[in-house]
PQR file of N, CA, C, O and H, with PARSE charges and radii, in Angstrom:
ATOM      1  N   MET A   1     -36.558 -25.803  36.267 -0.4000 1.5000
ATOM      2  CA  MET A   1     -36.956 -25.674  34.743 -0.0000 2.0000
ATOM      3  C   MET A   1     -36.213 -24.168  34.495  0.5500 1.7000
ATOM      4  O   MET A   1     -36.440 -23.158  35.161 -0.5500 1.4000
ATOM      5  N   ALA A   2     -35.347 -24.275  33.460 -0.4000 1.5000
ATOM      6  CA  ALA A   2     -35.375 -22.769  32.764 -0.0000 2.0000
ATOM      7  C   ALA A   2     -36.221 -22.182  31.976  0.5500 1.7000
ATOM      8  O   ALA A   2     -37.049 -22.749  31.263 -0.5500 1.4000
ATOM      9  H   ALA A   2     -35.162 -25.095  32.919  0.4000 1.0000
ATOM     10  N   ARG A   3     -36.027 -20.957  32.090 -0.4000 1.5000
ATOM     11  CA  ARG A   3     -37.268 -19.839  31.624 -0.0000 2.0000
ATOM     12  C   ARG A   3     -36.623 -20.119  29.899  0.5500 1.7000
ATOM     13  O   ARG A   3     -35.477 -20.167  29.450 -0.5500 1.4000
ATOM     14  H   ARG A   3     -35.355 -20.496  32.670  0.4000 1.0000
ATOM     15  N   GLN A   4     -38.056 -20.270  29.238 -0.4000 1.5000
ATOM     16  CA  GLN A   4     -37.578 -20.242  27.587 -0.0000 2.0000
ATOM     17  C   GLN A   4     -37.755 -18.678  27.150  0.5500 1.7000
ATOM     18  O   GLN A   4     -38.471 -17.801  27.634 -0.5500 1.4000
ATOM     19  H   GLN A   4     -38.986 -20.231  29.602  0.4000 1.0000
ATOM     20  N   LYS A   5     -36.817 -18.652  26.034 -0.4000 1.5000
ATOM     21  CA  LYS A   5     -36.619 -16.966  25.596 -0.0000 2.0000
ATOM     22  C   LYS A   5     -37.743 -17.191  24.315  0.5500 1.7000
ATOM     23  O   LYS A   5     -37.652 -18.119  23.512 -0.5500 1.4000
ATOM     24  H   LYS A   5     -36.235 -19.364  25.642  0.4000 1.0000
ATOM     25  N   LYS A   6     -38.674 -16.289  24.296 -0.4000 1.5000
ATOM     26  CA  LYS A   6     -39.580 -16.153  23.380 -0.0000 2.0000
ATOM     27  C   LYS A   6     -39.501 -14.726  22.805  0.5500 1.7000
ATOM     28  O   LYS A   6     -39.370 -13.660  23.406 -0.5500 1.4000
ATOM     29  H   LYS A   6     -38.748 -15.535  24.948  0.4000 1.0000
ATOM     30  N   ARG A   7     -39.633 -15.025  21.250 -0.4000 1.5000
ATOM     31  CA  ARG A   7     -39.241 -13.701  20.457 -0.0000 2.0000
ATOM     32  C   ARG A   7     -40.418 -13.535  19.430  0.5500 1.7000
ATOM     33  O   ARG A   7     -40.978 -14.540  18.993 -0.5500 1.4000
ATOM     34  H   ARG A   7     -39.740 -15.891  20.762  0.4000 1.0000
ATOM     35  N   PHE A   8     -40.761 -12.396  19.080 -0.4000 1.5000
ATOM     36  CA  PHE A   8     -42.065 -12.104  18.224 -0.0000 2.0000
ATOM     37  C   PHE A   8     -41.347 -11.867  17.017  0.5500 1.7000
ATOM     38  O   PHE A   8     -40.277 -11.260  16.962 -0.5500 1.4000
ATOM     39  H   PHE A   8     -40.306 -11.580  19.435  0.4000 1.0000
ATOM     40  N   ILE A   9     -42.000 -12.394  15.986 -0.4000 1.5000
ATOM     41  CA  ILE A   9     -41.412 -12.307  14.517 -0.0000 2.0000
ATOM     42  C   ILE A   9     -42.210 -11.033  14.006  0.5500 1.7000
ATOM     43  O   ILE A   9     -43.437 -10.979  13.928 -0.5500 1.4000
ATOM     44  H   ILE A   9     -42.869 -12.887  16.031  0.4000 1.0000
ATOM     45  N   ALA A  10     -41.377 -10.075  13.688 -0.4000 1.5000
ATOM     46  CA  ALA A  10     -41.883  -8.723  13.138 -0.0000 2.0000
ATOM     47  C   ALA A  10     -42.705  -8.775  11.827  0.5500 1.7000
ATOM     48  O   ALA A  10     -42.118  -9.486  11.011 -0.5500 1.4000
ATOM     49  H   ALA A  10     -40.380 -10.120  13.752  0.4000 1.0000
ATOM     50  N   GLY A  11     -43.634  -8.365  11.439 -0.4000 1.5000
ATOM     51  CA  GLY A  11     -44.381  -8.341  10.054 -0.0000 2.0000
ATOM     52  C   GLY A  11     -44.660  -9.667   9.479  0.5500 1.7000
ATOM     53  O   GLY A  11     -44.720  -9.906   8.273 -0.5500 1.4000
ATOM     54  H   GLY A  11     -44.111  -7.787  12.101  0.4000 1.0000
ATOM     55  N   ALA A  12     -44.877 -10.776  10.735 -0.4000 1.5000
ATOM     56  CA  ALA A  12     -45.229 -12.177  10.171 -0.0000 2.0000
ATOM     57  C   ALA A  12     -46.770 -12.111  10.320  0.5500 1.7000
ATOM     58  O   ALA A  12     -47.273 -11.406  11.194 -0.5500 1.4000
ATOM     59  H   ALA A  12     -44.828 -10.583  11.715  0.4000 1.0000
ATOM     60  N   THR A  13     -47.494 -12.825   9.491 -0.4000 1.5000
ATOM     61  CA  THR A  13     -48.926 -12.933   9.715 -0.0000 2.0000
ATOM     62  C   THR A  13     -49.342 -14.487  10.025  0.5500 1.7000
ATOM     63  O   THR A  13     -48.821 -15.480   9.518 -0.5500 1.4000
ATOM     64  H   THR A  13     -47.086 -13.399   8.781  0.4000 1.0000
ATOM     65  N   CYS A  14     -50.178 -14.461  10.775 -0.4000 1.5000
ATOM     66  CA  CYS A  14     -50.455 -15.930  10.999 -0.0000 2.0000
ATOM     67  C   CYS A  14     -51.514 -16.542  10.108  0.5500 1.7000
ATOM     68  O   CYS A  14     -52.565 -16.005   9.760 -0.5500 1.4000
ATOM     69  H   CYS A  14     -50.601 -13.654  11.187  0.4000 1.0000
ATOM     70  N   PRO A  15     -51.079 -17.736   9.798 -0.5600 1.5000
ATOM     71  CA  PRO A  15     -51.775 -18.464   8.721  0.2800 2.0000
ATOM     72  C   PRO A  15     -53.173 -18.979   8.944  0.5500 1.7000
ATOM     73  O   PRO A  15     -53.797 -19.598   8.081 -0.5500 1.4000
ATOM     74  N   LYS A  16     -53.575 -18.731   9.988 -0.4000 1.5000
ATOM     75  CA  LYS A  16     -55.014 -19.437  10.656 -0.0000 2.0000
ATOM     76  C   LYS A  16     -55.694 -18.241  10.904  0.5500 1.7000
ATOM     77  O   LYS A  16     -56.853 -18.202  10.490 -0.5500 1.4000
ATOM     78  H   LYS A  16     -53.069 -18.228  10.688  0.4000 1.0000
ATOM     79  N   CYS A  17     -55.176 -17.080  11.583 -0.4000 1.5000
ATOM     80  CA  CYS A  17     -56.420 -16.100  11.871 -0.0000 2.0000
ATOM     81  C   CYS A  17     -56.089 -14.963  10.973  0.5500 1.7000
ATOM     82  O   CYS A  17     -56.770 -13.938  10.997 -0.5500 1.4000
ATOM     83  H   CYS A  17     -54.235 -17.112  11.919  0.4000 1.0000
ATOM     84  N   ASP A  18     -54.876 -15.131  10.034 -0.4000 1.5000
ATOM     85  CA  ASP A  18     -54.385 -13.772   9.393 -0.0000 2.0000
ATOM     86  C   ASP A  18     -54.300 -12.464  10.231  0.5500 1.7000
ATOM     87  O   ASP A  18     -54.586 -11.362   9.762 -0.5500 1.4000
ATOM     88  H   ASP A  18     -54.323 -15.964  10.014  0.4000 1.0000
ATOM     89  N   SER A  19     -53.893 -12.668  11.480 -0.4000 1.5000
ATOM     90  CA  SER A  19     -53.337 -11.638  12.516 -0.0000 2.0000
ATOM     91  C   SER A  19     -51.991 -10.952  12.064  0.5500 1.7000
ATOM     92  O   SER A  19     -51.203 -11.825  11.702 -0.5500 1.4000
ATOM     93  H   SER A  19     -53.660 -13.563  11.861  0.4000 1.0000
ATOM     94  N   MET A  20     -51.506  -9.789  11.971 -0.4000 1.5000
ATOM     95  CA  MET A  20     -50.153  -9.844  11.836 -0.0000 2.0000
ATOM     96  C   MET A  20     -49.572  -9.314  13.136  0.5500 1.7000
ATOM     97  O   MET A  20     -50.283  -8.723  13.949 -0.5500 1.4000
ATOM     98  H   MET A  20     -52.146  -9.080  12.265  0.4000 1.0000
ATOM     99  N   ASP A  21     -48.293  -9.526  13.324 -0.4000 1.5000
ATOM    100  CA  ASP A  21     -47.403  -9.252  14.550 -0.0000 2.0000
ATOM    101  C   ASP A  21     -48.062  -9.894  15.785  0.5500 1.7000
ATOM    102  O   ASP A  21     -48.146  -9.294  16.856 -0.5500 1.4000
ATOM    103  H   ASP A  21     -47.716 -10.007  12.664  0.4000 1.0000
ATOM    104  N   THR A  22     -48.490 -11.051  15.600 -0.4000 1.5000
ATOM    105  CA  THR A  22     -48.911 -11.779  16.660 -0.0000 2.0000
ATOM    106  C   THR A  22     -48.002 -13.369  16.847  0.5500 1.7000
ATOM    107  O   THR A  22     -48.264 -14.230  17.687 -0.5500 1.4000
ATOM    108  H   THR A  22     -48.422 -11.538  14.730  0.4000 1.0000
ATOM    109  N   LEU A  23     -47.007 -13.419  15.905 -0.4000 1.5000
ATOM    110  CA  LEU A  23     -46.532 -14.735  15.909 -0.0000 2.0000
ATOM    111  C   LEU A  23     -45.106 -14.734  17.295  0.5500 1.7000
ATOM    112  O   LEU A  23     -44.408 -13.728  17.418 -0.5500 1.4000
ATOM    113  H   LEU A  23     -46.795 -12.720  15.223  0.4000 1.0000
ATOM    114  N   MET A  24     -44.970 -15.501  17.852 -0.4000 1.5000
ATOM    115  CA  MET A  24     -43.961 -15.486  18.797 -0.0000 2.0000
ATOM    116  C   MET A  24     -43.034 -17.075  18.251  0.5500 1.7000
ATOM    117  O   MET A  24     -43.568 -18.053  17.728 -0.5500 1.4000
ATOM    118  H   MET A  24     -45.537 -16.319  17.752  0.4000 1.0000
ATOM    119  N   LEU A  25     -41.731 -16.928  18.536 -0.4000 1.5000
ATOM    120  CA  LEU A  25     -40.933 -17.874  18.097 -0.0000 2.0000
ATOM    121  C   LEU A  25     -40.162 -18.584  19.238  0.5500 1.7000
ATOM    122  O   LEU A  25     -39.489 -17.713  19.789 -0.5500 1.4000
ATOM    123  H   LEU A  25     -41.298 -16.133  18.961  0.4000 1.0000
ATOM    124  N   PHE A  26     -39.933 -19.979  19.931 -0.4000 1.5000
ATOM    125  CA  PHE A  26     -39.349 -20.427  20.894 -0.0000 2.0000
ATOM    126  C   PHE A  26     -38.992 -21.781  20.510  0.5500 1.7000
ATOM    127  O   PHE A  26     -39.381 -22.370  19.502 -0.5500 1.4000
ATOM    128  H   PHE A  26     -40.480 -20.686  19.483  0.4000 1.0000
ATOM    129  N   ILE A  27     -38.198 -22.224  21.428 -0.4000 1.5000
ATOM    130  CA  ILE A  27     -37.300 -23.623  21.132 -0.0000 2.0000
ATOM    131  C   ILE A  27     -38.033 -24.344  22.253  0.5500 1.7000
ATOM    132  O   ILE A  27     -38.242 -23.845  23.359 -0.5500 1.4000
ATOM    133  H   ILE A  27     -37.882 -21.745  22.247  0.4000 1.0000
ATOM    134  N   GLU A  28     -38.393 -25.525  21.880 -0.4000 1.5000
ATOM    135  CA  GLU A  28     -39.066 -26.552  22.705 -0.0000 2.0000
ATOM    136  C   GLU A  28     -38.239 -27.904  22.071  0.5500 1.7000
ATOM    137  O   GLU A  28     -38.093 -28.060  20.859 -0.5500 1.4000
ATOM    138  H   GLU A  28     -38.223 -25.930  20.982  0.4000 1.0000
ATOM    139  N   ASN A  29     -37.763 -28.780  23.018 -0.4000 1.5000
ATOM    140  CA  ASN A  29     -37.250 -30.194  22.671 -0.0000 2.0000
ATOM    141  C   ASN A  29     -36.423 -29.648  21.477  0.5500 1.7000
ATOM    142  O   ASN A  29     -36.722 -30.100  20.371 -0.5500 1.4000
ATOM    143  H   ASN A  29     -37.881 -28.653  24.003  0.4000 1.0000
ATOM    144  N   ASP A  30     -35.537 -28.840  21.545 -0.4000 1.5000
ATOM    145  CA  ASP A  30     -34.562 -28.632  20.297 -0.0000 2.0000
ATOM    146  C   ASP A  30     -35.352 -28.289  19.080  0.5500 1.7000
ATOM    147  O   ASP A  30     -34.782 -28.403  17.995 -0.5500 1.4000
ATOM    148  H   ASP A  30     -35.294 -28.473  22.443  0.4000 1.0000
ATOM    149  N   VAL A  31     -36.523 -27.905  19.115 -0.4000 1.5000
ATOM    150  CA  VAL A  31     -37.122 -27.793  17.884 -0.0000 2.0000
ATOM    151  C   VAL A  31     -37.760 -26.403  17.895  0.5500 1.7000
ATOM    152  O   VAL A  31     -38.609 -26.170  18.755 -0.5500 1.4000
ATOM    153  H   VAL A  31     -36.986 -27.811  19.997  0.4000 1.0000
ATOM    154  N   GLU A  32     -37.380 -25.348  16.904 -0.4000 1.5000
ATOM    155  CA  GLU A  32     -38.207 -24.334  16.970 -0.0000 2.0000
ATOM    156  C   GLU A  32     -39.587 -24.271  16.545  0.5500 1.7000
ATOM    157  O   GLU A  32     -40.015 -24.575  15.432 -0.5500 1.4000
ATOM    158  H   GLU A  32     -36.690 -25.537  16.205  0.4000 1.0000
ATOM    159  N   GLN A  33     -40.402 -23.743  17.781 -0.4000 1.5000
ATOM    160  CA  GLN A  33     -41.852 -23.798  17.423 -0.0000 2.0000
ATOM    161  C   GLN A  33     -42.275 -22.135  17.261  0.5500 1.7000
ATOM    162  O   GLN A  33     -41.580 -21.228  17.719 -0.5500 1.4000
ATOM    163  H   GLN A  33     -40.054 -23.496  18.686  0.4000 1.0000
ATOM    164  N   VAL A  34     -43.572 -21.928  16.506 -0.4000 1.5000
ATOM    165  CA  VAL A  34     -44.137 -20.634  16.281 -0.0000 2.0000
ATOM    166  C   VAL A  34     -45.109 -20.707  16.808  0.5500 1.7000
ATOM    167  O   VAL A  34     -45.736 -21.750  16.624 -0.5500 1.4000
ATOM    168  H   VAL A  34     -44.137 -22.665  16.134  0.4000 1.0000
ATOM    169  N   GLU A  35     -45.722 -19.642  17.722 -0.4000 1.5000
ATOM    170  CA  GLU A  35     -47.106 -19.882  18.178 -0.0000 2.0000
ATOM    171  C   GLU A  35     -47.797 -18.542  17.992  0.5500 1.7000
ATOM    172  O   GLU A  35     -47.053 -17.569  18.113 -0.5500 1.4000
ATOM    173  H   GLU A  35     -45.213 -18.794  17.871  0.4000 1.0000
ATOM    174  N   CYS A  36     -48.942 -18.326  17.749 -0.4000 1.5000
ATOM    175  CA  CYS A  36     -49.928 -17.193  17.644 -0.0000 2.0000
ATOM    176  C   CYS A  36     -50.312 -17.054  19.065  0.5500 1.7000
ATOM    177  O   CYS A  36     -50.720 -18.003  19.735 -0.5500 1.4000
ATOM    178  H   CYS A  36     -49.546 -19.117  17.650  0.4000 1.0000
ATOM    179  N   VAL A  37     -50.158 -15.744  19.547 -0.4000 1.5000
ATOM    180  CA  VAL A  37     -50.749 -15.098  20.881 -0.0000 2.0000
ATOM    181  C   VAL A  37     -52.176 -14.998  20.815  0.5500 1.7000
ATOM    182  O   VAL A  37     -52.878 -15.180  21.809 -0.5500 1.4000
ATOM    183  H   VAL A  37     -49.826 -14.973  19.003  0.4000 1.0000
ATOM    184  N   LYS A  38     -52.653 -14.704  19.637 -0.4000 1.5000
ATOM    185  CA  LYS A  38     -54.297 -14.198  19.676 -0.0000 2.0000
ATOM    186  C   LYS A  38     -55.189 -15.685  19.253  0.5500 1.7000
ATOM    187  O   LYS A  38     -56.309 -15.871  19.728 -0.5500 1.4000
ATOM    188  H   LYS A  38     -52.083 -14.556  18.829  0.4000 1.0000
ATOM    189  N   CYS A  39     -54.653 -16.516  18.477 -0.4000 1.5000
ATOM    190  CA  CYS A  39     -55.756 -17.885  18.217 -0.0000 2.0000
ATOM    191  C   CYS A  39     -55.040 -19.233  18.782  0.5500 1.7000
ATOM    192  O   CYS A  39     -55.504 -20.373  18.790 -0.5500 1.4000
ATOM    193  H   CYS A  39     -53.743 -16.366  18.091  0.4000 1.0000
ATOM    194  N   LYS A  40     -53.725 -18.759  19.272 -0.4000 1.5000
ATOM    195  CA  LYS A  40     -53.024 -20.099  19.904 -0.0000 2.0000
ATOM    196  C   LYS A  40     -52.618 -21.404  18.784  0.5500 1.7000
ATOM    197  O   LYS A  40     -52.376 -22.574  19.081 -0.5500 1.4000
ATOM    198  H   LYS A  40     -53.348 -17.833  19.265  0.4000 1.0000
ATOM    199  N   HIS A  41     -52.639 -20.729  17.329 -0.4000 1.5000
ATOM    200  CA  HIS A  41     -52.214 -21.834  16.618 -0.0000 2.0000
ATOM    201  C   HIS A  41     -50.809 -21.857  16.822  0.5500 1.7000
ATOM    202  O   HIS A  41     -50.106 -20.910  17.178 -0.5500 1.4000
ATOM    203  H   HIS A  41     -52.837 -19.779  17.088  0.4000 1.0000
ATOM    204  N   ARG A  42     -50.364 -23.341  16.494 -0.4000 1.5000
ATOM    205  CA  ARG A  42     -48.916 -23.489  16.820 -0.0000 2.0000
ATOM    206  C   ARG A  42     -48.609 -24.434  15.830  0.5500 1.7000
ATOM    207  O   ARG A  42     -49.384 -25.311  15.449 -0.5500 1.4000
ATOM    208  H   ARG A  42     -50.934 -24.109  16.204  0.4000 1.0000
ATOM    209  N   PHE A  43     -47.269 -24.213  15.345 -0.4000 1.5000
ATOM    210  CA  PHE A  43     -46.561 -25.020  14.200 -0.0000 2.0000
ATOM    211  C   PHE A  43     -45.290 -24.818  14.170  0.5500 1.7000
ATOM    212  O   PHE A  43     -44.882 -23.765  14.661 -0.5500 1.4000
ATOM    213  H   PHE A  43     -46.639 -23.501  15.655  0.4000 1.0000
ATOM    214  N   SER A  44     -44.339 -25.759  13.592 -0.4000 1.5000
ATOM    215  CA  SER A  44     -43.025 -25.851  13.734 -0.0000 2.0000
ATOM    216  C   SER A  44     -42.578 -26.322  12.133  0.5500 1.7000
ATOM    217  O   SER A  44     -43.216 -27.087  11.409 -0.5500 1.4000
ATOM    218  H   SER A  44     -44.670 -26.614  13.193  0.4000 1.0000
ATOM    219  N   GLU A  45     -41.292 -25.630  11.814 -0.4000 1.5000
ATOM    220  CA  GLU A  45     -40.803 -25.721  10.570 -0.0000 2.0000
ATOM    221  C   GLU A  45     -39.882 -27.372  10.454  0.5500 1.7000
ATOM    222  O   GLU A  45     -39.088 -27.807  11.289 -0.5500 1.4000
ATOM    223  H   GLU A  45     -40.773 -25.010  12.403  0.4000 1.0000
ATOM    224  N   PRO A  46     -40.285 -27.994   9.233 -0.5600 1.5000
ATOM    225  CA  PRO A  46     -39.622 -29.275   8.997  0.2800 2.0000
ATOM    226  C   PRO A  46     -38.009 -29.108   9.220  0.5500 1.7000
ATOM    227  O   PRO A  46     -37.509 -28.054   8.827 -0.5500 1.4000
ATOM    228  N   LYS A  47     -37.187 -30.072   9.817 -0.4000 1.5000
ATOM    229  CA  LYS A  47     -35.568 -29.663   9.744 -0.0000 2.0000
ATOM    230  C   LYS A  47     -35.191 -29.694   8.266  0.5500 1.7000
ATOM    231  O   LYS A  47     -34.194 -29.011   8.031 -0.5500 1.4000
ATOM    232  H   LYS A  47     -37.594 -30.928  10.136  0.4000 1.0000
ATOM    233  N   GLN A  48     -35.637 -30.207   7.380 -0.4000 1.5000
ATOM    234  CA  GLN A  48     -34.752 -30.359   5.964 -0.0000 2.0000
ATOM    235  C   GLN A  48     -35.166 -28.519   5.313  0.5500 1.7000
ATOM    236  O   GLN A  48     -34.596 -27.986   4.361 -0.5500 1.4000
ATOM    237  H   GLN A  48     -36.447 -30.762   7.571  0.4000 1.0000
ATOM    238  N   GLN A  49     -36.119 -27.976   6.041 -0.4000 1.5000
ATOM    239  CA  GLN A  49     -35.999 -26.608   5.392 -0.0000 2.0000
ATOM    240  C   GLN A  49     -35.392 -25.755   5.770  0.5500 1.7000
ATOM    241  O   GLN A  49     -35.273 -25.849   6.992 -0.5500 1.4000
ATOM    242  H   GLN A  49     -36.583 -28.409   6.814  0.4000 1.0000
ATOM    243  N   GLY A  50     -34.765 -24.664   5.256 -0.4000 1.5000
ATOM    244  CA  GLY A  50     -33.969 -24.065   6.049 -0.0000 2.0000
ATOM    245  C   GLY A  50     -32.406 -24.325   6.315  0.5500 1.7000
ATOM    246  O   GLY A  50     -31.694 -23.552   6.958 -0.5500 1.4000
ATOM    247  H   GLY A  50     -34.861 -24.588   4.264  0.4000 1.0000
ATOM    248  N   THR A  51     -31.911 -25.707   5.639 -0.4000 1.5000
ATOM    249  CA  THR A  51     -30.643 -26.148   6.066 -0.0000 2.0000
ATOM    250  C   THR A  51     -29.487 -25.567   5.548  0.5500 1.7000
ATOM    251  O   THR A  51     -28.381 -25.886   5.986 -0.5500 1.4000
ATOM    252  H   THR A  51     -32.488 -26.335   5.117  0.4000 1.0000
ATOM    253  N   GLY A  52     -29.680 -24.462   4.354 -0.4000 1.5000
ATOM    254  CA  GLY A  52     -28.592 -24.056   4.012 -0.0000 2.0000
ATOM    255  C   GLY A  52     -28.671 -23.943   2.383  0.5500 1.7000
ATOM    256  O   GLY A  52     -29.547 -24.599   1.819 -0.5500 1.4000
ATOM    257  H   GLY A  52     -30.578 -24.203   3.999  0.4000 1.0000
ATOM    258  N   SER A  53     -27.730 -23.083   1.560 -0.4000 1.5000
ATOM    259  CA  SER A  53     -27.656 -23.053   0.458 -0.0000 2.0000
ATOM    260  C   SER A  53     -26.914 -24.372  -0.277  0.5500 1.7000
ATOM    261  O   SER A  53     -26.007 -25.000   0.270 -0.5500 1.4000
ATOM    262  H   SER A  53     -27.019 -22.549   2.018  0.4000 1.0000
ATOM    263  N   GLU A  54     -27.484 -24.705  -1.688 -0.4000 1.5000
ATOM    264  CA  GLU A  54     -26.906 -25.887  -2.475 -0.0000 2.0000
ATOM    265  C   GLU A  54     -25.893 -25.475  -3.235  0.5500 1.7000
ATOM    266  O   GLU A  54     -25.232 -26.283  -3.888 -0.5500 1.4000
ATOM    267  H   GLU A  54     -28.221 -24.195  -2.132  0.4000 1.0000
ATOM    268  N   ARG A  55     -25.626 -24.046  -3.242 -0.4000 1.5000
ATOM    269  CA  ARG A  55     -24.362 -23.598  -4.152 -0.0000 2.0000
ATOM    270  C   ARG A  55     -23.249 -23.894  -3.521  0.5500 1.7000
ATOM    271  O   ARG A  55     -23.163 -23.842  -2.294 -0.5500 1.4000
ATOM    272  H   ARG A  55     -26.163 -23.390  -2.711  0.4000 1.0000
ATOM    273  N   GLU A  56     -22.085 -24.305  -4.459 -0.4000 1.5000
ATOM    274  CA  GLU A  56     -21.020 -24.638  -3.762 -0.0000 2.0000
ATOM    275  C   GLU A  56     -20.202 -23.621  -3.105  0.5500 1.7000
ATOM    276  O   GLU A  56     -19.572 -23.886  -2.082 -0.5500 1.4000
ATOM    277  H   GLU A  56     -22.155 -24.347  -5.456  0.4000 1.0000
ATOM    278  N   PHE A  57     -20.186 -22.290  -3.736 -0.4000 1.5000
ATOM    279  CA  PHE A  57     -19.478 -21.328  -2.876 -0.0000 2.0000
ATOM    280  C   PHE A  57     -20.294 -20.293  -2.424  0.5500 1.7000
ATOM    281  O   PHE A  57     -19.952 -19.157  -2.752 -0.5500 1.4000
ATOM    282  H   PHE A  57     -20.698 -22.075  -4.568  0.4000 1.0000
ATOM    283  N   ASP A  58     -21.321 -20.432  -1.727 -0.4000 1.5000
ATOM    284  CA  ASP A  58     -22.165 -19.597  -1.241 -0.0000 2.0000
ATOM    285  C   ASP A  58     -21.472 -18.349  -0.264  0.5500 1.7000
ATOM    286  O   ASP A  58     -21.653 -17.133  -0.316 -0.5500 1.4000
ATOM    287  H   ASP A  58     -21.599 -21.355  -1.460  0.4000 1.0000
ATOM    288  N   GLN A  59     -20.634 -19.148   0.615 -0.4000 1.5000
ATOM    289  CA  GLN A  59     -19.988 -18.255   1.533 -0.0000 2.0000
ATOM    290  C   GLN A  59     -18.713 -17.316   0.939  0.5500 1.7000
ATOM    291  O   GLN A  59     -18.228 -16.416   1.625 -0.5500 1.4000
ATOM    292  H   GLN A  59     -20.487 -20.136   0.657  0.4000 1.0000
ATOM    293  N   VAL A  60     -18.311 -17.580  -0.189 -0.4000 1.5000
ATOM    294  CA  VAL A  60     -16.931 -17.057  -0.536 -0.0000 2.0000
ATOM    295  C   VAL A  60     -17.448 -15.849  -1.206  0.5500 1.7000
ATOM    296  O   VAL A  60     -18.209 -15.928  -2.170 -0.5500 1.4000
ATOM    297  H   VAL A  60     -18.704 -18.311  -0.746  0.4000 1.0000
ATOM    298  N   ILE A  61     -16.999 -14.614  -0.654 -0.4000 1.5000
ATOM    299  CA  ILE A  61     -17.098 -13.357  -1.073 -0.0000 2.0000
ATOM    300  C   ILE A  61     -16.032 -12.883  -2.207  0.5500 1.7000
ATOM    301  O   ILE A  61     -16.430 -11.880  -2.800 -0.5500 1.4000
ATOM    302  H   ILE A  61     -16.381 -14.550   0.129  0.4000 1.0000
ATOM    303  N   GLY A  62     -15.007 -13.279  -2.565 -0.4000 1.5000
ATOM    304  CA  GLY A  62     -14.162 -13.320  -3.426 -0.0000 2.0000
ATOM    305  C   GLY A  62     -12.694 -14.312  -3.419  0.5500 1.7000
ATOM    306  O   GLY A  62     -12.220 -14.712  -2.356 -0.5500 1.4000
ATOM    307  H   GLY A  62     -14.684 -14.094  -2.083  0.4000 1.0000
ATOM    308  N   VAL A  63     -12.213 -14.558  -4.459 -0.4000 1.5000
ATOM    309  CA  VAL A  63     -11.065 -15.304  -4.542 -0.0000 2.0000
ATOM    310  C   VAL A  63      -9.553 -14.347  -4.818  0.5500 1.7000
ATOM    311  O   VAL A  63      -9.574 -13.603  -5.798 -0.5500 1.4000
ATOM    312  H   VAL A  63     -12.598 -14.233  -5.322  0.4000 1.0000
ATOM    313  N   PHE A  64      -8.572 -14.373  -4.156 -0.4000 1.5000
ATOM    314  CA  PHE A  64      -7.517 -13.537  -4.355 -0.0000 2.0000
ATOM    315  C   PHE A  64      -6.593 -14.209  -5.180  0.5500 1.7000
ATOM    316  O   PHE A  64      -5.984 -15.057  -4.528 -0.5500 1.4000
ATOM    317  H   PHE A  64      -8.555 -14.977  -3.360  0.4000 1.0000
ATOM    318  N   LYS A  65      -6.252 -14.157  -6.373 -0.4000 1.5000
ATOM    319  CA  LYS A  65      -5.479 -14.774  -7.256 -0.0000 2.0000
ATOM    320  C   LYS A  65      -4.151 -13.476  -7.539  0.5500 1.7000
ATOM    321  O   LYS A  65      -4.130 -12.520  -8.315 -0.5500 1.4000
ATOM    322  H   LYS A  65      -6.746 -13.468  -6.902  0.4000 1.0000
ATOM    323  N   PRO A  66      -3.129 -13.983  -6.515 -0.5600 1.5000
ATOM    324  CA  PRO A  66      -1.930 -13.094  -6.720  0.2800 2.0000
ATOM    325  C   PRO A  66      -1.154 -13.563  -7.979  0.5500 1.7000
ATOM    326  O   PRO A  66      -0.928 -14.739  -8.267 -0.5500 1.4000
ATOM    327  N   GLU A  67      -0.675 -12.158  -8.887 -0.4000 1.5000
ATOM    328  CA  GLU A  67      -0.076 -12.611 -10.124 -0.0000 2.0000
ATOM    329  C   GLU A  67       1.453 -12.640 -10.221  0.5500 1.7000
ATOM    330  O   GLU A  67       1.999 -13.020 -11.257 -0.5500 1.4000
ATOM    331  H   GLU A  67      -0.859 -11.203  -8.654  0.4000 1.0000
TER
END
C-alpha cells in the first residue's frame, strides 16, 4: 500500500472544535479529505464545488489585435 501525502492547511480553523492550524488535507479513494488532528473531525468537499470559473475568458490575460 502506498503511503499517503498529508498536508496541513495554514490558517484554517476546524469547524467543530475551532482550533486553528490543525486541519490536514489528503486524498482517499480519489476524493480530497480534510481531518482535524485535534478532535478527529473529518469532512470532504463536494465535487461540484470548486469546479472553476463560470466566466467565459477567465484564463485570458489579454487579446493581441495587430493593426
